[in-house]
C-alpha positions as CSV (number, residue, x, y, z in Angstrom):
1,X,97.3,84.6,140.5
2,X,96.9,81.0,141.6
3,X,97.4,78.7,139.1
4,X,96.6,74.5,140.5
5,X,98.1,71.4,138.7
6,X,95.5,68.4,139.4
7,X,96.3,64.9,139.0
8,X,94.8,63.0,136.1
9,X,91.9,60.6,137.1
10,X,91.4,59.4,133.9
11,X,92.1,55.6,133.3
12,X,95.2,54.7,131.9
13,X,96.7,58.5,131.5
14,X,100.5,59.5,133.0
15,X,100.5,62.6,131.8
16,X,101.2,65.9,133.6
17,X,99.6,69.3,132.6
18,X,103.0,70.8,134.4
19,X,106.4,69.7,134.9
20,X,109.4,71.6,137.6
21,X,110.4,73.2,134.2
22,X,107.4,75.1,133.9
23,X,106.6,75.1,137.2
24,X,109.7,77.6,137.8
25,X,108.7,79.5,134.8
26,X,105.0,79.9,135.7
27,X,106.3,81.0,139.4
28,X,108.8,83.7,137.5
29,X,105.8,85.0,135.5
30,X,104.3,85.9,138.8
31,X,101.7,83.1,139.6
32,X,101.4,81.0,142.7
33,X,101.5,76.8,142.4
34,X,100.3,74.7,143.9
35,X,99.7,71.1,142.8
36,X,97.9,68.3,143.6
37,X,99.9,65.7,145.6
38,X,101.1,62.7,143.3
39,X,100.5,64.5,140.1
40,X,103.7,63.9,138.2
41,X,103.8,60.1,139.3
42,X,103.0,58.7,135.9
43,X,105.5,60.9,134.7
44,X,108.2,59.4,136.8
45,X,108.0,63.2,138.9
46,X,107.9,63.1,142.6
47,X,106.0,66.1,144.7
48,X,109.4,66.8,145.8
49,X,110.6,68.2,142.3
50,X,108.1,70.4,142.2
51,X,108.1,71.7,145.9
52,X,112.1,72.4,145.2
53,X,110.8,74.6,142.1
54,X,108.5,77.0,144.4
55,X,105.0,74.8,144.5
56,X,102.9,73.8,147.5
57,X,101.9,70.6,147.4
58,X,98.1,69.1,148.9
59,X,95.0,67.5,148.0
60,X,93.0,68.2,145.2
61,X,90.3,70.1,147.1
62,X,93.5,72.6,148.2
63,X,95.1,72.4,145.1
64,X,91.9,73.7,143.9
65,X,90.7,76.1,146.0
66,X,91.3,79.4,145.1
67,X,93.1,78.9,141.9
68,X,92.5,81.1,139.0
69,X,93.8,78.5,136.7
70,X,92.9,75.0,136.5
71,X,95.8,72.7,134.3
72,X,95.1,69.5,133.3
73,X,95.5,66.8,130.1
74,X,92.5,64.5,129.9
75,X,88.8,66.4,130.5
76,X,88.4,65.8,134.5
77,X,84.3,65.0,135.8
78,X,82.8,68.6,136.7
79,X,82.2,66.8,140.3
80,X,86.0,66.7,140.0
81,X,86.0,70.7,140.4
82,X,83.5,70.8,143.2
83,X,84.9,74.2,144.8
84,X,86.1,75.5,141.7
85,X,85.8,79.6,142.1
86,X,83.7,81.1,139.7
87,X,85.2,82.4,136.1
88,X,88.5,80.2,136.7
89,X,89.9,78.6,133.6
90,X,90.5,75.3,132.8
91,X,93.4,74.5,130.6
92,X,93.1,71.4,129.1
93,X,92.5,68.6,126.5
94,X,88.7,68.5,126.5
95,X,87.4,66.1,123.5
96,X,84.3,68.5,123.0
97,X,82.8,66.4,121.0
98,X,83.3,63.4,122.6
99,X,80.4,64.3,125.7
100,X,78.7,67.5,125.6
101,X,77.1,66.9,128.5
102,X,80.5,67.2,130.2
103,X,81.1,71.2,128.7
104,X,77.6,72.0,129.7
105,X,79.0,71.0,132.9
106,X,81.7,73.2,132.9
107,X,79.8,75.9,132.6
108,X,77.1,75.5,135.4
109,X,80.5,75.2,137.7
110,X,81.1,79.2,136.2
111,X,85.0,77.6,134.7
112,X,86.1,79.2,131.6
113,X,86.6,75.8,129.8
114,X,89.3,76.4,127.1
115,X,89.6,73.4,124.9
116,X,94.0,73.3,124.2
117,X,93.3,70.8,121.2
118,X,91.5,73.4,119.3
119,X,94.2,75.9,119.5
120,X,94.3,77.2,115.9
121,X,97.3,76.3,113.6
122,X,98.3,79.4,112.9
123,X,102.1,79.9,113.1
124,X,101.5,81.7,116.5
125,X,100.5,79.6,117.9
126,X,102.5,76.3,117.2
127,X,104.3,76.4,120.1
128,X,100.9,75.8,122.3
129,X,99.7,72.8,119.8
130,X,99.4,70.0,121.6
131,X,98.0,68.0,118.9
132,X,101.0,68.9,117.4
133,X,103.3,67.5,120.2
134,X,101.4,64.7,120.9
135,X,100.9,63.0,117.5
136,X,104.7,63.8,117.2
137,X,105.1,61.4,119.9
138,X,102.6,58.9,118.5
139,X,104.3,58.7,115.4
140,X,107.2,57.4,116.7
141,X,105.7,55.2,119.4
142,X,103.2,53.4,116.4
143,X,106.8,52.2,115.0
144,X,107.9,50.3,118.1
145,X,105.1,49.0,118.8
146,X,104.8,47.7,115.5
147,X,108.7,46.7,115.7
148,X,107.8,45.0,118.8
149,X,104.8,43.1,117.7
150,X,106.7,42.2,113.9
151,X,108.5,39.2,114.3
152,X,110.8,39.8,113.1
153,X,113.8,42.4,111.7
154,X,113.3,46.3,110.7
155,X,116.6,47.0,108.5
156,X,118.3,44.6,105.5
157,X,121.2,42.8,107.4
158,X,123.9,40.3,105.0
159,X,125.3,37.9,107.3
160,X,127.8,34.6,106.1
161,X,124.3,32.9,106.6
162,X,122.4,34.8,103.9
163,X,120.6,38.3,103.5
164,X,116.9,39.2,105.8
165,X,115.3,41.6,103.2
166,X,114.1,44.7,104.8
167,X,111.0,45.4,106.4
168,X,108.3,47.1,104.5
169,X,106.0,49.6,106.2
170,X,103.2,51.6,104.6
171,X,101.9,54.6,106.7
172,X,98.3,55.5,105.5
173,X,98.1,59.3,106.8
174,X,101.1,61.8,106.2
175,X,99.7,64.6,109.5
176,X,102.4,64.5,112.3
177,X,102.0,61.7,113.5
178,X,102.1,59.9,109.8
179,X,105.7,61.7,109.5
180,X,107.3,60.9,112.2
181,X,106.4,57.3,111.8
182,X,108.0,57.2,108.2
183,X,110.9,58.8,109.6
184,X,110.8,56.3,112.6
185,X,110.8,53.2,110.6
186,X,113.2,54.7,108.0
187,X,115.7,55.0,111.0
188,X,114.8,51.6,112.1
189,X,116.1,50.7,108.4
190,X,112.7,49.9,107.2
191,X,111.3,50.1,103.0
192,X,109.1,52.6,103.8
193,X,105.8,54.2,101.2
194,X,103.8,56.7,102.4
195,X,99.4,57.9,101.3
196,X,97.7,60.4,101.9
197,X,94.2,62.4,100.6
198,X,96.1,65.6,100.4
199,X,98.8,65.9,97.4
200,X,100.7,68.4,98.8
201,X,102.5,65.3,101.2
202,X,104.2,64.5,98.3
203,X,106.4,66.2,98.8
204,X,107.1,65.4,102.6
205,X,106.6,62.1,101.5
206,X,109.8,62.3,99.5
207,X,111.8,64.3,101.4
208,X,112.2,61.4,104.1
209,X,113.1,58.7,101.8
210,X,110.0,56.8,102.0
211,X,108.1,56.3,98.3
212,X,104.9,58.5,97.7
213,X,101.9,56.4,97.2
214,X,98.9,58.5,95.6
215,X,95.8,58.3,92.6
216,X,96.7,59.7,90.1
217,X,93.9,61.2,87.8
218,X,91.5,61.5,89.8
219,X,90.6,65.7,89.1
220,X,90.0,68.5,91.7
221,X,90.5,66.1,94.8
222,X,93.3,67.7,96.9
223,X,91.1,66.3,100.5
224,X,92.2,70.0,102.1
225,X,90.1,70.6,105.1
226,X,89.8,73.6,107.3
227,X,93.1,74.2,109.4
228,X,95.6,72.5,107.4
229,X,93.1,68.8,108.4
230,X,92.4,66.2,106.3
231,X,89.0,66.5,105.0
232,X,86.2,63.7,103.3
233,X,86.9,62.0,100.2
234,X,84.9,62.2,97.5
235,X,83.4,59.0,96.2
236,X,85.1,58.6,92.9
237,X,88.8,59.3,94.8
238,X,87.7,56.5,97.8
239,X,87.1,53.6,94.9
240,X,90.1,54.7,93.1
241,X,92.5,54.6,96.3
242,X,90.6,51.4,97.2
243,X,92.1,50.0,94.8
244,X,95.9,51.5,94.4
245,X,95.9,50.6,98.4
246,X,94.5,47.3,98.4
247,X,97.4,46.2,95.7
248,X,99.9,47.9,98.1
249,X,98.4,46.7,101.5
250,X,99.2,42.9,100.5
251,X,102.7,43.7,99.8
252,X,103.4,44.7,103.2
253,X,104.3,43.8,106.2
254,X,103.7,47.1,108.6
255,X,100.6,49.1,107.8
256,X,99.7,52.4,110.2
257,X,96.8,54.2,109.9
258,X,96.5,57.5,111.8
259,X,93.7,58.8,109.7
260,X,91.2,61.4,111.5
261,X,89.1,64.5,110.9
262,X,88.3,66.6,113.6
263,X,84.2,65.6,114.8
264,X,84.0,63.0,112.9
265,X,84.5,59.2,113.2
266,X,88.4,58.2,112.4
267,X,88.1,57.1,108.1
268,X,87.8,53.6,107.0
269,X,91.0,52.6,105.1
270,X,91.1,49.0,106.0
271,X,89.0,46.3,105.6
272,X,88.6,42.6,106.7
273,X,89.8,42.0,103.4
274,X,92.7,44.0,103.3
275,X,93.7,42.7,106.3
276,X,93.5,38.8,105.0
277,X,95.1,39.8,101.8
278,X,98.1,40.3,104.2
279,X,100.8,37.6,104.8
280,X,100.7,35.7,108.6
281,X,102.9,37.6,111.1
282,X,102.6,41.1,109.5
283,X,101.2,43.8,111.9
284,X,99.2,46.8,111.4
285,X,98.6,49.4,114.2
286,X,96.0,52.0,114.1
287,X,96.7,54.9,116.0
288,X,92.5,56.0,115.1
289,X,91.3,53.1,117.4
290,X,89.7,55.3,120.0
291,X,87.8,57.9,117.5
292,X,85.8,54.8,116.2
293,X,89.4,53.2,114.2
294,X,90.9,53.0,110.5
295,X,90.8,49.5,110.6
296,X,87.9,47.0,110.2
297,X,88.5,44.7,112.9
298,X,90.8,46.8,115.2
299,X,89.9,46.4,119.1
300,X,90.3,49.9,121.3
301,X,93.0,48.7,124.2
302,X,93.5,45.5,122.5
303,X,96.1,43.8,120.4
304,X,94.2,41.3,118.5
305,X,94.5,38.8,115.4
306,X,93.0,38.4,112.1
307,X,93.1,36.4,109.3
308,X,97.0,35.8,111.2
309,X,97.3,39.8,111.1
310,X,97.7,41.9,114.5
311,X,96.6,44.4,115.1
312,X,97.5,47.3,117.1
313,X,94.7,49.3,118.8
314,X,96.1,50.5,122.1
315,X,94.7,54.0,123.4
316,X,96.7,57.0,124.4
317,X,99.9,56.7,122.7
318,X,101.1,59.9,123.4
319,X,100.9,58.8,127.2
320,X,102.7,55.3,126.9
321,X,105.6,57.9,126.3
322,X,104.6,59.7,129.5
323,X,107.0,61.7,131.0
324,X,108.5,63.1,127.1
325,X,104.5,63.5,126.8
326,X,104.5,65.7,129.8
327,X,107.2,68.0,129.0
328,X,106.0,68.6,125.6
329,X,102.3,69.2,127.0
330,X,103.8,71.3,129.7
331,X,105.4,73.7,127.4
332,X,102.3,73.9,125.2
333,X,100.5,75.4,128.7
334,X,103.0,77.4,129.4
335,X,103.3,79.0,126.1
336,X,100.1,79.6,125.7
337,X,99.6,81.2,129.4
338,X,103.4,83.4,128.8
339,X,101.9,84.9,125.4
340,X,98.8,86.0,126.9
341,X,100.2,87.2,129.8
342,X,99.5,90.8,130.5
343,X,101.9,92.3,133.4
344,X,99.8,95.0,134.6
345,X,96.7,92.4,135.8
346,X,99.2,89.5,136.8
347,X,97.7,87.5,134.7
348,X,97.1,86.3,131.5
349,X,93.7,88.3,129.7
350,X,92.7,86.7,126.7
351,X,91.2,89.6,123.5
352,X,87.8,88.7,122.7
353,X,88.4,89.3,119.2
354,X,91.6,87.2,119.0
355,X,91.8,84.6,116.3
356,X,93.0,82.0,119.9
357,X,90.2,83.7,122.0
358,X,87.8,82.1,120.0
359,X,88.9,78.8,118.5
360,X,89.5,77.9,121.8
361,X,87.1,79.1,124.8
362,X,83.9,76.3,124.6
363,X,81.7,78.0,128.1
364,X,81.4,81.8,129.9
365,X,79.2,82.8,132.8
366,X,78.1,79.7,132.7
367,X,76.8,79.2,129.3
368,X,78.5,77.5,126.5
369,X,79.5,79.6,124.1
370,X,81.2,78.3,121.5
371,X,79.9,77.9,117.7
372,X,80.8,74.7,117.5
373,X,79.2,73.1,120.3
374,X,76.0,76.0,119.9
375,X,75.1,75.5,116.3
């Protein structure tokens, strides 16, 4: 069983799909590991650290040749996998809805593409969930990015010259990223509030010491989607939320938006009019900018100013913490491979009737097989 660790080729991608720690563990399972030269450079890991754990280091063609499993972070271009043997697994974040032609390209190559971001949110798969591990870091980094753009202090400070008020931070969307943003802003001393379409998150917000901002008296709207993700709101709920949020946003110094719906454009949470209601020098961080954005006027890859408000739209936020993001991502992949490792076969085996198998396998035997991509 030969496992290849690919160097990332996407612009701005600094993460790596294996670390020396996970290479050692994979070898202990019985695999051999080949690393594409320089794969860990963006995450501050040199080739020698991998070699010390038993990996061989070569160019891309050498790493791919005869590999049974290809590990990556971002989806590779199919042409970059030339030389991969038919039936090899491609295990990475593949963003299937963004480019279906790319998924079809994997099928033509004959590789079995496994989309790790489609890992089901079930208890036994939590340690394999790349979305959660990366979103946790994104929520943390969003607060630091906001603090960098904000021209004032976060905590209340009482000095001989007078008192500085605490920054008011509003988090919209209380998934993994939102919860971490709340916790981080609280640690920095901000006055934090948060909202979500899922009423079950109210207790989570309170447990972190933040104030929940929720629409009341709109019956039957819970916002729960499949797998614990947010669903789409009704028109009635959207109108009620817009009215509530508009008044609240105008009083905030920093707003962090994190709302995503799988397979759909990010919901619009903040309009240009609401941006204009904030005082000059305020900051908005749009973590959904790469999927269309939660904020009107946000631009992917840029920090723009509208009505005196700085709107932060950094791409690939976890990659801005490449060392830690790589460590967590690599453990997710190792946890997945080790959970399905068959000692007799000397390799991982995915049972066809397994819930994880059915959720993540996109291509097999030269065909796109996932129902979400074939319906």
